[in-house]
C-alpha positions in Angstrom: -0.1 0.0 0.2 2.7 2.1 0.8 4.4 1.6 -2.5 2.1 2.8 -4.3 1.3 6.1 -2.2 4.8 7.0 -2.7 4.5 6.4 -6.3 1.5 8.6 -7.0 3.1 11.8 -5.1 6.3 11.5 -6.6 5.4 14.4 -9.7 7.6 16.5 -11.4 11.5 16.6 -10.9 13.2 19.8 -10.3 15.1 19.3 -14.3 11.6 18.8 -15.4 10.3 22.0 -13.9 13.3 24.0 -14.8 13.2 22.6 -18.6 9.1 23.5 -18.7 9.8 27.4 -17.4 12.7 27.7 -19.5 10.4 26.6 -22.6 7.3 28.5 -21.6 9.6 31.9 -21.3 11.1 31.1 -24.7 7.5 31.2 -26.1 5.9 33.8 -24.0 9.5 36.0 -25.6 8.3 35.0 -29.0 5.1 36.2 -28.5 5.7 39.3 -26.7 8.3 40.0 -29.7 5.4 39.2 -32.7 3.1 41.6 -30.8 5.7 44.3 -30.2 6.5 44.1 -34.1 2.8 44.2 -35.0 2.3 46.7 -32.9 5.2 48.9 -34.3 4.4 48.0 -38.0 0.7 48.8 -37.5 2.3 52.6 -35.9 4.0 53.0 -39.1 1.4 52.0 -41.5 -0.9 54.6 -39.1 1.6 57.6 -39.8 1.8 56.6 -43.2 -1.6 56.6 -43.9 -1.9 60.2 -42.0 1.0 61.6 -44.0 -0.5 60.3 -47.5 -4.0 61.6 -46.7 -2.8 64.8 -45.6 -0.7 65.4 -48.9 -3.7 64.5 -51.0 -6.2 66.6 -48.7 -4.0 69.5 -49.2 -3.8 69.0 -52.8 -7.4 68.5 -53.3 -8.2 71.8 -50.7 -6.0 73.8 -53.5 -7.6 72.5 -56.6 -10.4 72.9 -56.0 -10.3 76.3 -55.0 -8.0 77.3 -57.8 -10.6 75.8 -60.4 -13.0 78.5 -59.3 -10.5 81.2 -59.4 -11.9 84.1 -61.5 -15.5 82.7 -61.0 -17.6 85.7 -60.8 -21.4 84.5 -61.5 -23.7 86.6 -63.8 -20.7 88.9 -64.2 -19.0 89.3 -67.8 -15.3 90.2 -66.5 -13.9 90.9 -70.2 -14.7 94.5 -70.0 -12.7 95.3 -66.7 -9.9 96.8 -66.7 -6.7 95.4 -65.5 -5.4 97.6 -62.2 -2.3 99.8 -62.9 -0.4 97.9 -60.2 -0.7 94.4 -58.0 -3.5 94.7 -55.8 -3.5 94.4 -51.8 -5.3 91.3 -51.0 -5.8 93.1 -47.5 -7.4 96.0 -49.0 -11.1 97.2 -46.6 -12.2 99.6 -49.7 -15.1 98.9 -51.7 -13.2 100.0 -54.7 -10.0 98.2 -54.1 -12.4 95.2 -54.3 -13.8 96.6 -57.4 -10.2 97.0 -59.1 -9.0 93.7 -58.3 -11.6 91.6 -59.2 -9.4 91.2 -63.3 -6.3 89.8 -60.9 -8.2 86.7 -60.3 -4.8 85.2 -58.4 -1.4 86.6 -57.5 1.6 85.0 -55.6 4.4 85.8 -53.3 7.8 83.4 -54.4 9.0 82.4 -51.3 6.8 84.6 -49.5 8.6 87.8 -50.3 6.7 91.0 -50.6 3.6 89.9 -48.8 1.7 92.7 -47.2 2.3 93.3 -43.4 -1.4 92.1 -42.7 -0.3 88.7 -42.8 0.6 86.4 -39.9 3.8 86.5 -38.3 3.7 82.8 -38.1 4.4 82.1 -42.0 7.1 79.7 -42.6 9.7 81.5 -44.7 11.1 80.0 -47.7 8.0 79.0 -49.0 5.2 79.8 -51.6 1.9 82.0 -50.9 -0.8 82.1 -53.2 -4.3 84.7 -53.3 -7.5 83.3 -54.9 -10.5 85.8 -55.8 -13.8 84.5 -56.6 -17.5 84.8 -55.3 -19.1 82.1 -54.0 -21.1 79.5 -56.3 -24.2 79.5 -54.5 -26.6 83.0 -53.9 -26.2 83.7 -50.4 -29.4 82.6 -48.3 -30.4 79.8 -50.5 -30.4 76.6 -50.4 -26.8 75.2 -48.8 -25.6 78.5 -48.6 -25.0 80.5 -45.4 -27.0 83.6 -45.5 -26.1 87.0 -45.9 -23.3 88.4 -42.8 -23.6 91.9 -42.1 -20.2 93.9 -43.1 -18.7 90.7 -45.3 -18.1 91.6 -48.9 -20.5 90.9 -51.8 -21.2 91.1 -55.9 -24.5 92.1 -56.8 -24.8 91.9 -60.9 -27.5 94.3 -62.7 -29.9 91.7 -64.9 -32.7 94.2 -65.5 -32.9 94.6 -69.3 -33.8 98.2 -69.2 -30.6 99.3 -67.5 -27.1 99.3 -68.7 -25.1 95.9 -67.7 -23.4 96.7 -64.4 -22.5 95.5 -60.8 -21.8 96.2 -57.2 -18.9 95.1 -55.1 -19.8 96.3 -51.4 -20.3 94.7 -47.8 -23.8 93.5 -47.2 -26.2 96.7 -46.2 -24.6 99.3 -48.5 -26.6 101.6 -50.4 -24.7 100.2 -53.9 -26.2 96.6 -53.5 -29.2 97.8 -54.5 -29.7 95.8 -58.5 -32.5 94.1 -59.8 -33.0 90.9 -62.1 -34.8 90.8 -65.4 -38.0 92.2 -64.2 -36.4 95.6 -63.0 -38.1 94.8 -59.7 -37.1 91.7 -57.3 -33.4 92.2 -56.2 -30.6 90.6 -57.9 -29.0 88.3 -55.7 -25.6 88.0 -53.7 -22.6 86.3 -54.4 -20.3 86.5 -51.3 -17.0 88.1 -52.8 -14.1 85.5 -51.4 -10.2 86.2 -51.3 -8.3 82.8 -49.9 -4.7 83.6 -49.4 -3.1 79.8 -48.5 0.3 79.6 -46.8 2.3 77.2 -44.9 2.6 77.9 -40.9 5.1 76.7 -38.1 1.9 75.5 -35.9 -1.2 73.7 -36.2 -3.3 76.7 -34.6 -3.6 74.7 -31.5 0.0 75.3 -30.3 1.4 71.8 -31.9 4.8 72.4 -33.3 3.6 70.9 -36.3 3.8 72.3 -40.2 0.2 73.4 -41.5 -0.9 74.4 -44.6 -3.6 77.4 -43.8 -5.9 79.9 -45.4 -6.4 83.4 -44.6 -9.7 84.1 -45.2 -11.3 87.7 -45.8 -14.5 88.9 -44.0 -14.3 92.8 -45.3 -12.6 93.9 -42.1 -9.9 92.0 -42.0 -7.7 88.3 -42.3 -9.2 85.0 -40.1 -6.7 82.6 -39.8 -8.0 78.8 -40.3 -5.3 76.2 -40.0 -6.3 73.4 -42.8 -3.9 70.4 -43.0 -1.3 69.2 -40.8 2.1 67.7 -42.2 2.3 70.4 -45.1 5.9 71.6 -44.8 6.6 73.3 -48.3 4.3 74.7 -50.9 6.0 75.5 -54.5 3.8 77.0 -56.8 4.6 78.0 -61.0 2.5 79.9 -63.0 1.3 78.7 -66.4 0.7 82.4 -68.4 -1.2 83.0 -71.6 0.4 85.7 -73.5 -1.8 85.1 -77.1 -5.0 84.9 -75.2 -5.5 81.3 -76.6 -6.7 80.3 -73.0 -3.3 77.9 -73.1 -0.6 78.5 -70.9 2.8 79.6 -73.3 5.2 79.7 -70.1 5.1 78.6 -66.7 7.4 80.8 -64.5 7.6 81.1 -60.7 7.3 84.9 -60.5 4.8 86.4 -63.3 5.5 89.6 -62.0 9.2 89.1 -63.4 8.2 87.6 -66.6 8.6 88.7 -70.3 9.6 87.8 -73.6 11.1 88.9 -76.6 8.7 91.9 -78.3 5.9 91.9 -75.4 5.0 95.7 -74.6 2.4 94.7 -72.1 4.7 92.7 -69.5 3.6 94.4 -66.2 3.1 92.6 -63.4 -0.7 93.0 -62.9 -1.3 92.1 -66.9 1.0 89.0 -66.2 -1.4 87.8 -63.0 -4.4 88.8 -65.0 -2.8 86.2 -67.9 -2.6 83.2 -65.3 -4.2 80.3 -66.5 -3.0 77.7 -65.0 -1.2 76.7 -61.9 1.8 73.8 -61.0 1.6 72.8 -57.5 4.4 71.3 -55.8 3.6 70.1 -52.2 6.1 68.7 -49.5 3.9 66.4 -47.1 5.6 65.7 -43.7 4.8 62.7 -41.0 3.2 64.3 -37.6 4.9 62.0 -35.7 8.7 60.6 -36.2 9.5 56.7 -37.0 11.8 55.6 -34.7 14.9 54.4 -36.1 14.3 55.9 -39.5 16.5 58.9 -40.4 15.2 60.8 -43.5 18.3 61.3 -46.4 16.6 61.8 -48.8 16.1 64.9 -51.2 12.7 66.0 -52.7 12.3 68.0 -56.0 9.6 70.7 -56.0 9.5 71.4 -59.7 12.2 74.0 -61.5 13.3 77.5 -61.1 13.2 80.2 -63.5 16.5 79.2 -64.4 15.8 75.7 -65.1 17.8 74.2 -62.1 15.2 71.6 -59.7 14.0 73.3 -56.6 15.6 70.7 -54.2 14.4 70.4 -50.3 16.5 68.0 -47.9 18.1 66.2 -46.6 16.3 67.0 -43.5 18.2 64.1 -41.5 16.0 63.8 -38.9 13.2 60.7 -38.3 9.6 62.3 -40.4 9.1 60.6 -43.4 8.0 63.0 -46.5 6.7 62.7 -49.8 5.7 65.7 -52.6 2.7 65.8 -54.4 3.1 67.7 -57.9 -0.5 68.7 -59.4 -1.4 70.8 -62.7 -4.5 73.0 -62.2 -6.3 75.0 -65.3 -7.8 77.8 -64.0 -11.2 77.3 -65.8 -13.1 80.7 -65.5 -10.0 82.6 -66.8 -8.7 80.2 -69.4 -12.1 79.3 -70.9 -13.3 82.6 -71.5 -10.0 83.3 -73.9 -11.2 80.0 -76.0 -12.6 80.7 -79.5 -16.0 80.2 -79.4 
């Protein structure tokens, strides 16, 4: 009887226990390693996805606005005179808004010459661009915000009994009295839009993340709106149509300096009025660093007017980057020039 009891109570030896524990620890360590690698891969994929999405959103945002540049609804802008000087995007006088209508777009190469009303947080060495247009919808109609006091609006006279004319003024101005074809019903108001795009140092919430931002003119000043995080640089080239057929004849970084043999009208305002396309180069950076990564790449952002590549980097940091490039046709000014 005692012999059977001893045999049943013998159990595992110390050596067997140690081997079992060692095997268990090895398996546990393997599981932890696989889990850690999967977590790192997932985090890296997430960072890459955010960076790609931010780059695409930035390009799409700029593209959408640029395609509407020079849109003024019922107003035929072809007969409006080009101003003698490039307009100030911060001007608050309605007369200045009126003069600026033919200049549907203007830019600041590497931020040089930007007006003092622009914010101090503009990242140096990156381009800025101003887009002018009217809203595609009539204020107060479906899916369009109502008229806001003090903000600028465009109204076009459609009365068949009076000469074609228009007014651009703040809401409530006595200048906004034009009518529809019945010469009785008040004509609709389209919000006058001035958008200035630039790259800032921060995301607007205090984080030091380069961000694509937009200044929105409200009639009295500029409102800064953060748009897309991780946008580190913006390079632009402008397609100028100098033969009037609606297609660009040359792409330049600064139309204000452009000329060609025999040109007698190559002033800065005329050149900006002749811009019919914009070439975008957007450098998008991940918003978070990638552990163990060192960015030793260089990135080409188009070419300069001298024909040399515009290169950024190497940055030698832990952020991943990508360049997005697109050519945007400015539909309104270019299509007005096409032969019927």
